[in-house]
C-alpha positions as CSV (number, residue, x, y, z in Angstrom):
1,M,-39.1,-14.7,17.5
2,T,-41.2,-12.6,15.0
3,A,-40.5,-12.2,11.4
4,D,-39.2,-8.6,11.8
5,A,-36.8,-9.7,14.5
6,A,-35.2,-12.3,12.3
7,L,-31.4,-12.3,12.3
8,K,-29.5,-11.1,9.3
9,K,-25.9,-12.1,8.3
10,Y,-23.2,-9.5,8.3
11,S,-19.5,-9.9,7.2
12,G,-16.4,-8.4,8.7
13,I,-12.7,-8.5,8.1
14,Y,-9.7,-8.7,10.4
15,V,-6.0,-9.5,10.3
16,A,-4.8,-12.8,11.9
17,A,-1.3,-14.1,11.8
18,G,-0.4,-11.8,8.9
19,E,-3.4,-12.8,6.8
20,I,-6.7,-11.0,6.1
21,R,-9.7,-13.1,7.2
22,R,-13.4,-12.7,6.7
23,I,-16.0,-13.6,9.3
24,V,-19.8,-13.9,8.9
25,Y,-22.0,-13.3,12.0
26,E,-25.6,-12.7,12.8
27,A,-27.3,-9.6,14.2
28,R,-30.7,-8.1,14.3
29,D,-29.8,-4.9,12.4
30,I,-26.9,-2.8,11.2
31,V,-26.7,-1.0,14.5
32,E,-26.2,-4.2,16.4
33,A,-23.8,-5.5,13.8
34,R,-21.7,-2.3,14.2
35,Q,-21.7,-2.8,18.0
36,F,-20.4,-6.4,17.6
37,A,-17.8,-5.3,15.1
38,A,-16.5,-2.6,17.5
39,Q,-16.4,-5.0,20.5
40,W,-14.5,-7.6,18.5
41,G,-12.1,-5.3,16.7
42,V,-13.5,-6.3,13.3
43,G,-14.0,-4.1,10.2
44,L,-17.7,-4.3,9.2
45,E,-18.1,-4.9,5.5
46,G,-21.9,-4.8,5.6
47,E,-24.7,-7.2,5.1
48,A,-23.4,-10.5,3.8
49,V,-24.5,-11.7,0.4
50,A,-26.0,-15.2,0.1
51,F,-23.1,-17.6,-0.1
52,S,-23.5,-20.6,-2.3
53,G,-22.5,-23.5,-0.3
54,E,-21.5,-21.2,2.6
55,S,-18.2,-20.4,0.7
56,P,-17.6,-16.6,1.1
57,P,-16.6,-14.5,-1.9
58,P,-12.9,-14.1,-2.5
59,L,-11.1,-11.3,-0.7
60,P,-10.3,-8.2,-2.8
61,E,-6.9,-7.9,-4.5
62,A,-6.4,-4.5,-3.0
63,Y,-7.9,-2.2,-0.4
64,D,-8.5,1.5,-0.4
65,E,-6.4,3.8,1.7
66,K,-8.8,4.0,4.7
67,T,-9.4,0.2,4.9
68,A,-5.6,-0.5,4.5
69,R,-4.8,1.9,7.3
70,Y,-7.4,0.1,9.5
71,L,-6.1,-3.4,8.6
72,L,-2.5,-2.2,9.5
73,G,-3.5,-1.4,13.0
74,G,-4.9,2.1,12.5
75,I,-1.8,3.7,11.2
76,S,-1.9,7.3,10.1
77,R,-2.2,8.4,6.5
78,T,1.3,9.8,6.6
79,T,2.7,6.5,7.8
80,L,0.8,4.7,5.0
81,Y,2.2,7.0,2.3
82,A,5.7,6.7,3.8
83,E,5.6,2.9,3.7
84,L,4.4,3.1,0.1
85,A,7.3,5.4,-0.8
86,T,9.9,3.1,0.9
87,G,8.5,0.0,-0.8
88,R,7.3,-1.8,2.4
89,L,3.8,-1.7,0.9
90,Q,2.8,-2.1,-2.7
91,R,0.3,0.0,-4.6
92,L,-2.0,-1.4,-7.3
93,S,-0.6,0.1,-10.5
94,G,-2.8,1.5,-13.3
95,T,-5.2,3.4,-11.0
96,R,-5.4,7.0,-9.8
97,R,-6.8,5.9,-6.5
98,V,-4.5,4.7,-3.7
99,L,-5.2,0.9,-3.6
100,V,-2.8,-1.1,-1.4
101,T,-2.4,-4.7,-2.4
102,R,-3.7,-7.4,0.0
103,R,-0.5,-9.4,-0.4
104,S,1.7,-6.5,0.8
105,I,-0.5,-5.9,3.8
106,E,-0.3,-9.5,4.7
107,H,3.5,-9.5,4.2
108,R,3.9,-6.4,6.4
109,C,1.7,-7.9,9.2
110,E,4.0,-11.0,9.1
111,L,7.0,-8.8,9.7
112,N,5.6,-7.1,12.8
C-alpha cells in the first residue's frame, strides 16, 4: 500500500435501541466513506478527529433540523415541526435555530 492510498478514519452516527451511537471506520477517501455510509444506513459526520485513547468525543446535546429528521427515520420537515408543537420532541431553548435535543430524539425512538 502506498502512502497516498493510506486509509483515513471517518465517523458516522446512527440510532440503535433508542440511542444515538457513533461509529468510526476506515476508507480511502471521502467518496468511499460516503458509499459505506449509504450502504450501512449511517449518517456521515466527516473525517474523524484523532481520539485520545480511542475515546470518541461526546455526542452533541442537540441536532439541527436536517440531522434530527434523518435520525428519526427520514421524517418530513412538517412532521418534525408537528412533533415539536405537540411536545413529543423538545427544542433547545435560547436559540433562533431549530435544534432538537438528543435526549428527546432518543426518547421518541424508544417509543416507536
